[in-house]
C-alpha positions in Angstrom: 0.1 0.0 0.0 1.5 3.3 -1.1 1.8 6.6 0.9 -1.8 7.8 -0.5 -3.3 4.5 0.8 -1.9 4.9 4.3 -3.1 8.7 4.3 -6.5 7.5 3.4 -6.5 4.9 6.2 -5.2 7.5 8.7 -7.9 10.0 7.7 -10.7 7.4 8.2 -9.2 6.1 11.3 -9.1 9.6 12.9 -12.9 10.0 11.8 -13.7 6.9 13.8 -11.5 8.2 16.6 -13.6 11.2 16.9 -16.8 9.2 16.6 -15.8 6.9 19.6 -14.4 9.9 21.5 -17.8 11.7 21.3 -20.1 8.7 22.2 -17.8 8.1 25.1 -17.7 11.7 26.4 -21.3 12.3 26.1 -22.1 9.3 28.3 -19.4 10.4 30.8 -20.3 14.0 31.1 -24.0 13.6 30.8 -24.8 14.0 34.5 -22.3 16.9 35.1 -23.6 18.9 32.1 -27.3 18.3 33.2 -26.5 19.5 36.7 -24.7 22.5 35.2 -28.0 23.6 33.2 -30.2 23.1 36.2 -31.7 19.6 35.9 -32.6 18.1 39.3 -30.9 15.0 40.6 -33.9 13.0 40.6 -34.7 13.9 36.9 -31.2 13.2 35.5 -31.7 9.5 34.7 -34.9 10.2 32.6 -33.4 13.2 30.9 -30.2 11.4 30.2 -31.8 8.4 28.7 -33.9 10.7 26.5 -30.8 12.6 25.3 -29.2 9.3 24.4 -32.1 8.0 22.6 -32.4 11.2 20.5 -28.6 10.9 19.7 -29.1 7.2 18.7 -32.2 8.4 16.5 -29.8 10.9 14.8 -27.3 8.2 14.2 -29.7 5.9 12.6 -31.2 8.8 10.3 -27.7 10.0 9.5 -26.6 6.5 8.7 -29.1 6.5 5.8 -28.6 10.2 5.0 -24.8 10.1 4.6 -24.9 6.6 3.1 -27.4 7.7 0.3 -25.4 10.9 -0.4 -22.0 8.9 -0.5 -23.6 6.6 -3.1 -25.0 9.4 -5.2 -22.5 12.3 -4.7 -19.3 10.5 -3.7 -17.5 9.3 -0.6 -15.1 12.2 -0.2 -17.6 15.0 -0.3 -19.9 13.2 2.2 -17.1 12.8 4.7 -16.6 16.6 4.5 -20.2 17.4 5.2 -20.6 14.8 8.1 -17.6 15.8 10.0 -18.6 19.6 9.5 -22.0 19.1 10.9 -20.7 17.1 13.8 -17.9 19.7 14.7 -20.3 22.6 14.8 -22.9 20.8 16.8 -20.4 19.6 19.4 -18.8 23.1 19.9 -22.4 24.4 20.3 -23.0 21.7 23.0 -20.6 23.6 25.3 -22.9 26.5 25.1 -26.2 24.9 26.1 -28.3 26.4 28.8 -31.5 24.2 28.5 -32.5 20.7 28.0 -34.4 21.3 24.6 -31.3 23.0 23.0 -29.2 20.0 24.4 -31.4 17.7 22.9 -31.5 19.2 19.5 -27.7 19.4 19.3 -27.2 15.8 20.4 -29.6 14.9 17.7 -27.6 16.8 15.2 -24.2 15.6 16.5 -25.6 12.0 16.0 -26.5 12.7 12.4 -23.0 14.2 11.8 -21.2 11.2 13.4 -23.3 8.7 11.6 -21.3 9.0 8.3 -17.8 8.6 9.7 -17.2 4.9 9.9 -19.5 3.4 7.2 -18.5 5.9 4.4 -14.8 5.8 5.2 -14.7 1.9 5.3 -16.6 2.0 1.9 -13.8 4.2 0.5 -11.1 2.0 1.8 -12.9 -1.1 0.3 -12.7 0.5 -3.0 -9.4 2.3 -3.0 -7.1 -0.1 -1.0 -5.7 -3.3 -2.5 -7.9 -6.2 -1.4 -4.9 -8.1 0.2 -4.3 -5.0 2.4 -7.9 -4.4 3.2 -8.0 -6.4 6.5 -4.9 -4.5 7.7 -6.5 -1.2 6.8 -9.9 -1.7 8.4 -8.4 -3.1 11.6 -6.0 -0.2 11.9 -9.1 2.0 11.6 -10.6 -0.1 14.4 -7.6 0.3 16.8 -7.5 4.0 16.3 -11.1 4.3 16.9 -10.8 2.4 20.2 -8.1 4.9 21.2 -10.5 7.7 20.6 -12.7 6.0 23.2 -9.8 5.8 25.6 -8.9 9.5 25.2 -12.7 10.4 25.7 -12.4 8.5 29.0 -9.4 10.3 30.0 -10.8 13.7 29.0 -14.1 13.1 30.8 -12.1 12.1 33.9 -9.9 15.1 34.0 -11.5 18.0 32.2 -14.7 20.1 32.6 -17.6 18.9 30.4 -17.5 22.0 28.2 -13.9 21.5 27.5 -14.6 18.0 26.5 -17.1 19.0 23.8 -14.9 21.8 22.5 -12.1 19.4 22.1 -14.2 17.0 20.1 -15.4 19.8 17.9 -12.1 21.3 17.3 -10.6 17.8 16.4 -13.4 17.4 13.9 -12.6 20.6 12.3 -8.9 19.7 12.1 -9.9 16.4 10.5 -11.9 18.2 7.9 -8.7 20.1 6.7 -6.8 16.7 6.4 -9.5 15.4 4.1 -8.9 18.1 1.4 -6.3 15.8 -0.1 -8.5 12.7 -0.3 -9.3 11.3 -3.7 -12.6 9.6 -4.8 -12.2 5.9 -5.6 -11.9 4.9 -9.1 -14.5 2.3 -8.6 -17.1 4.9 -7.7 -16.1 7.3 -10.6 -16.6 4.5 -13.0 -20.0 3.8 -11.7 -20.8 7.4 -11.7 -20.0 7.8 -15.3 -22.6 5.1 -16.2 -25.5 7.1 -14.8 -26.6 4.0 -13.0 -29.1 4.2 -10.2 -27.1 4.8 -6.9 -28.0 4.9 -3.1 -31.7 4.0 -3.6 -33.5 2.4 -0.8 -35.9 0.7 -3.2 -33.1 -1.5 -4.2 -33.5 -3.4 -0.9 -37.2 -3.8 -1.6 -36.7 -5.2 -5.0 -33.9 -7.5 -3.7 -35.0 -8.9 -0.4 -31.7 -10.9 -0.1 -29.9 -7.5 0.3 -32.5 -6.4 2.8 -32.0 -9.6 4.8 -28.2 -9.3 4.6 -28.5 -5.5 5.8 -30.7 -6.7 8.8 -28.4 -9.5 9.7 -25.4 -7.2 9.7 -27.0 -4.8 12.1 -28.2 -7.5 14.5 -24.6 -9.2 14.3 -23.1 -6.0 15.6 -25.6 -5.2 18.4 -24.1 -7.3 21.2 -21.3 -4.9 21.7 -23.5 -2.1 22.5 -25.9 -4.1 24.7 -22.9 -5.1 26.7 -21.6 -1.5 27.0 -25.1 -0.5 28.1 -25.5 -3.2 30.9 -22.0 -3.5 32.1 -20.1 -0.3 31.4 -22.8 2.3 31.7 -24.2 0.3 34.3 -20.9 0.1 36.2 -22.1 2.3 39.2 -25.1 0.2 39.7 -23.2 -3.1 39.5 -20.6 -1.7 41.9 -23.2 -0.9 44.5 -24.4 -4.5 44.4 -20.9 -5.7 45.1 -20.4 -2.9 47.6 -17.9 -1.2 45.4 -17.4 2.4 43.8 -16.0 1.9 40.4 -15.3 5.1 38.3 -17.5 4.9 35.2 -14.8 6.5 33.0 -12.1 4.1 34.2 -14.4 1.2 33.4 -14.9 2.6 29.9 -11.1 2.9 29.5 -10.5 -0.7 30.7 -13.2 -2.0 28.3 -11.9 -0.3 25.3 -8.2 -1.1 26.0 -9.4 -4.7 26.0 -10.7 -4.4 22.5 -7.2 -3.5 21.1 -5.6 -6.9 21.4 -8.9 -8.5 20.3 -8.9 -6.5 17.2 -5.4 -7.5 16.3 -6.2 -11.2 17.2 -9.3 -11.1 15.0 -7.5 -9.5 12.1 -4.7 -12.0 12.4 -7.2 -15.0 12.5 -9.0 -13.5 9.5 -5.9 -13.4 7.4 -4.7 -16.9 8.5 -8.1 -18.5 8.0 -9.1 -16.4 4.9 -12.4 -15.7 6.5 -14.5 -12.9 8.2 -17.1 -15.3 9.8 -14.9 -17.8 11.6 -13.0 -15.1 13.7 -16.4 -13.4 14.4 -17.8 -16.7 15.8 -14.7 -17.0 17.9 -15.1 -13.4 19.2 -18.8 -14.1 20.2 -17.7 -17.1 22.1 -15.1 -15.0 24.0 -17.7 -12.4 24.7 -20.1 -15.0 26.3 -17.3 -16.4 28.4 -16.4 -12.9 29.5 -20.0 -12.3 30.7 -20.1 -15.4 32.6 -16.8 -14.5 34.2 -18.0 -11.1 35.0 -21.1 -12.3 36.8 -19.9 -15.5 38.5 -16.4 -14.8 39.7 -15.6 -12.8 42.9 -15.5 -9.0 42.5 -14.1 -7.7 45.8 -12.1 -4.6 44.5 -12.4 -1.8 42.1 -9.3 -3.2 40.3 -11.0 -6.6 40.0 -14.0 -4.9 38.4 -11.9 -3.1 35.8 -10.1 -6.4 34.9 -13.6 -7.8 34.1 -14.3 -4.8 31.9 -11.0 -5.3 30.1 -11.9 -9.1 29.4 -15.4 -8.0 28.4 -13.8 -5.6 25.7 -11.5 -8.5 24.6 -14.7 -10.3 23.3 -15.6 -7.5 20.8 -12.8 -7.9 18.3 -15.4 -9.0 15.7 -16.6 -5.4 15.2 -14.0 -4.3 12.4 -14.6 -7.7 10.7 -18.3 -7.0 10.7 -17.9 -3.5 9.3 -15.4 -4.7 6.6 -17.8 -7.5 5.7 -20.6 -5.0 5.6 -18.8 -3.1 2.9 -17.8 -6.1 0.9 -21.3 -7.7 0.9 -22.9 -5.0 -0.9 -22.5 -3.8 -4.6 -20.8 -0.3 -5.3 -24.1 1.4 -5.9 -25.4 0.8 -2.5 -22.3 0.1 -0.7 -22.0 3.3 1.4 -25.7 3.3 2.2 -25.4 -0.3 3.6 -21.9 0.0 5.4 -23.0 3.4 7.0 -26.4 2.1 8.2 -25.0 -1.0 9.8 -23.0 0.5 12.7 -25.7 3.0 13.5 -28.6 0.7 13.5 -26.4 -1.8 15.5 -26.1 0.9 18.2 -29.8 1.5 18.1 -30.4 -2.1 19.0 -29.6 -1.1 22.5 -32.9 0.9 22.8 -35.2 -2.1 23.1 -32.7 -3.7 25.5 -32.8 -0.5 27.6 -36.7 -0.5 27.7 -36.7 -4.2 28.6 -34.0 -3.8 31.3 -35.9 -0.8 32.9 -39.2 -2.6 32.8 -38.1 -5.9 34.5 -35.2 -5.3 36.8 -35.5 -4.9 40.6 -32.8 -4.7 43.2 -33.4 -8.4 43.9 -33.1 -9.7 40.3 -30.6 -7.0 39.0 -27.6 -9.5 38.3 -29.9 -12.0 36.8 -31.5 -9.6 34.4 -28.1 -8.2 33.3 -26.8 -11.8 32.7 -29.8 -12.9 30.8 -30.1 -9.9 28.5 -26.4 -9.9 27.8 -26.3 -13.6 26.8 -29.5 -13.2 24.9 -27.9 -10.3 22.9 -24.8 -12.3 22.1 -26.9 -15.4 21.1 -29.0 -13.2 18.7 -25.8 -11.6 17.3 -24.0 -14.9 16.7 -27.1 -16.4 15.0 -27.5 -13.3 12.7 -23.9 -13.6 11.7 -24.5 -17.2 10.4 -26.8 -15.7 7.8 -23.9 -13.6 6.3 -22.0 -14.8 3.2 -18.4 -15.3 3.5 -16.6 -12.3 1.7 -12.9 -12.5 2.7 -11.3 -9.6 0.6 -13.9 -10.2 -2.2 -16.1 -7.1 -2.6 -19.3 -7.2 -4.5 -19.1 -5.1 -7.7 
């Protein structure tokens, strides 16, 4: 891969880094920011969940919006628009004084973030030699994870307004780096034919593609359900075990665990010449990590953080899934598909949130967490079985 290819990988990776940073920072500073604008302590949980759901809604809508635009107008220009919207919305987040404005800005930030990973991986799929694609997309995944770690460090050590300004400023800096990006030859060739591009009707006309899209989104949902139950729920789990774990440290530990997992999954993918086999192995690791988390003694905060690390080590399938999501779909709907997958996968945590809130009590808390987590992994694993093997063979 030449210098231009590595510059493309770096630019996409930094976009995912900003994506992961923002999602982590928002979760970490949510309560302190709400307190700053006058939200009562007893109302914070409800308002915080509402804000998260609006951001997730923005991510889902943005996934379709940027994907369609990337298939119609081009990958490069869409990456400009998406990071620009995110950056301005995030800087404005530091200036909010009421819940309604905060809600609107998180919705807009969600829309802006939605285009980063899927459009970027679509461009890599078309512009990077197939034998380097696994290395390229896993490099993106590792840098994205570091973005989450940086988000945890920032939330732990800086005021909430500074965290938002840093995220927005990083986005604007990234926008300048994208000036030198080139559109993929594969997309330019398709554009010259005046073929239909980025049409959602394609999925209706070809149910196989719709089933593949749905399977990809469900296959990725386990990560976000586990983050919801174990990482965002760290303070509640800590209380049950008479501990006081720091939420931001739990997040850092979780995402540090994903780094070796991504490297291992990528290495296995190259050795086995398969996307699906390493994914299945990752699901197994995640299920074992969940059982270990629940059933082994947790008598110190440090032991809790080790469990978070091991939980993260079960999510190495994520870059493989995103790469497969780009490879499974033809060029004329590739960005629409690859951009929708990660955002809808995140949104699958919403029904789990509703179920969790509806059925858990102080007496059954651990059982509900364990059951929902294992169900999520089982559903994701089952969905992955419906995916066609693609190893480094992208649809035309």
